[in-house]
N, C-alpha and C positions, 0 to 999 in steps of 0.2 A: 715759315721757318726755312732757312736755306741750309742745306748740307753740302757745301762745296769744299773743295780742297784747294788751298792757296799756299804758295811757298815763298820763303825768303832765305837769303844767305846773310853774312854779317850785315848786309844792308837790306836784303830781301827776306820776306817772311811768307809763310804759307797759311792760307785760311783753313782753320779746322772747323769752325762753326760760325754761323752768322744768323742774325735775326733782322728782318726788314720791316720797318714800320714808318708811317707818316706821322710827323711830330707836330703836336700842339700840346696835348696831354696824351701820352700813349703808354701802354703796358704790353709786354709780350713775355711769355714764360715757357720754359722747356726744361724740366728736371729729369735727371738720369738719362744721359745720352747713351748711344750704342757703344759697345766696347771698343770699336775702332776709333772712336773719338777720345775716350777717356783712358784707354790703356793699350799698350802695344802699338805697333805700326806708327810710332812717332807721336802717339797721343798721350794725354795725361789728364788727371782731374783738373789741373790748372788751366786747361784749354776749354773746359766745359762751361759754356755760358748758360745760366738758368733764366735770367731776366734782363730785359732792356727797358729802361724808363726814360722819359724825357718830359720836362714840364717847365713852364715859365715861372720865373721868380722876379717880378718887377721888370727891369730892363735887362735881366740876365736869362740865360737858358741853362737848365741843369740836366746833365746826362748821368745816368747810373747804369753801370754794367755789373751784374752780380754773377759770380762763378762759384763752382764747387758746392752745389746745393746739398741739403740734407745733412750738414755737418752737425754732429752731436756736440753738446758743450765740451765734453772731454776731447773730441777730435779737433775742436776749434782751437784749443790751446796750442796744438802743434801745426796747425794749418799755415801754409805760406803761399805766396804767389810764385808761380814757376818762372824762373829767370830766363828760360828758353822760349817763353811765350810773350808776344807783344799783343796787347789789347788795342783795338782800333775802332773808333767811332767814325763812320763814313757818312758824309753829308752831301746830298744832292740838292743844290739850291737853284738849279736851272729852271727856266720858265717852262721847258718842255717835260720836266720830270722824267729824264731818260734813264734813271737808275744807274747813272755813272757818277762816282764820287767827284765832286768839285772841291771839297775840303775834307781834311781828315784831322782827327785828334788821336795821337798815338801815345800809349803808355808802356814803358818798359820797367823792369824791376831788377834791382841789383843791390847787394849788400844791405838788405833791410830797408831800402828806400824805393820810392816810385819816381820815375821821371816822366813828365807829361809834356808833349810837344804839340804845337798847333793851337787853334785851328789854322791850317795852311793848305795850299794846293798840294795834292799828292805828286810824288815823283813818278809813280806808276799807278795805273788803275787796273781794274779787273781782277784776275786771279793772282796777281803778284802785288806785294806791298814792299815798298822801300822806305827805310827810315828817313824822315825828312830832317834837314839840317837848316840852321839859321832861322828857325821859327820861334815864336814866343814859347818859353819853357818854364816849368815849375818843378822843383824837386822837394820832396818831403819824406820824412820817415814813415814807415808803415806802422799804423797804430797796433799796439799789442794789448794795452790795458784798457781801463774804462775811460781814460781821458783821451779824446781824439786829437791827433796831430793834423793840423790844417796848413797846407801850403798856400801862400797868397803872393802872387807876383804877376806883373803885366796885366792886371785886371782879371786874372784867372785864379780860381780857388780849387784845391785838390784835396781829396781824402782817399785813403786806401786802407782797408783792414776789415776785420770781421764785424758783421752786424746780423741782427735777427732777420730771418728770412721774411720779407714783407708780403710775399704772395700767399693769398688765402684760397684754399680749394678743399672742398669736401670730397675727398677721393673715395671714401667708403661708400657714400651714397651714389656717387657717379658710377661705381662698379655695380651697385645694386640696380641702377637704372639700365645699364647695359645688359645685365643679366635678366631683366624683365621682372624683378621682384618688387620694384618701387616705381611709382609713376612720375616722380619729380624730386627736386631738391628740397631739403629741410630749410626752415626759416626760424631761427638762425641755423646755419650749417655748422659742421664740426671741422675745424681747420686741421688738415692732415699734416701741415708743415709746422704746427705749433711746437716750440721748443727746439727747433733746428735753426742753423745759422748758414750764412753765405759769406764769401769773401767779396767785398764790395769795392768798386772804384767809382768815385763821384767826382765829376768835373763840372764846374760852373763857369760859364763864359759870358761876356757881354753879347747881347743879340747883334750889336753892330759888327761883330767879327764874323757873323754868319751870312751876311748879305741881306737882301730884302725879300719880302714875300714868304710863302710857305716853303718848308723844307721836308725832304724825305731823309730818314736816317736808317742805318743798319749797323750792327756791331759785329765785329769778327775777332776771333782769336787766331793769331798767326805764329807759326813755329819757325825757328831758324832752319835754313837748309844746311 
């Protein structure tokens, strides 16, 4: 898990949090970040990435960024995406796997809608992100009720809204193991995240848009300068 700081202004954004994984079928999870990420110092719960998923769906690749973990059903009703935060999927498709993004997919939020741009070559790489222009884009309303709103344009599908937290972890037994009172996990375990929700961004794109060969991906949340 990367904890870098990355910045942007109307066009540049700053990285608050990122997760780095190699994609075929991948899962990474990080719930409850440090206060410097989630509050104060320019942070917010909207910038707190809990999970990054990537998996193939036929000729397409699906990317999922979950944020704002451990939302209760009551808190979920009022939860929104932070309009000052841009979520970004960074894709390294180089043969050398140099961990420099060759393509990005960016998502911004405004007036109850999500706008997704890319995949396209980034304007800037590294610690700064710049909003790309002229790339394939999809806009769709953020789902509020039980019926999902799905955007579909340029071969890209997009969903944004609350969903049940898919990550399973037996936190109680894990703490027991650390404390030396239990030798290992239960089978089956007890899901510490049961009954909690996340704010999810799901983007499905044709594999042909991602280049050839294997890819490395990482997700970042970026705040306006």
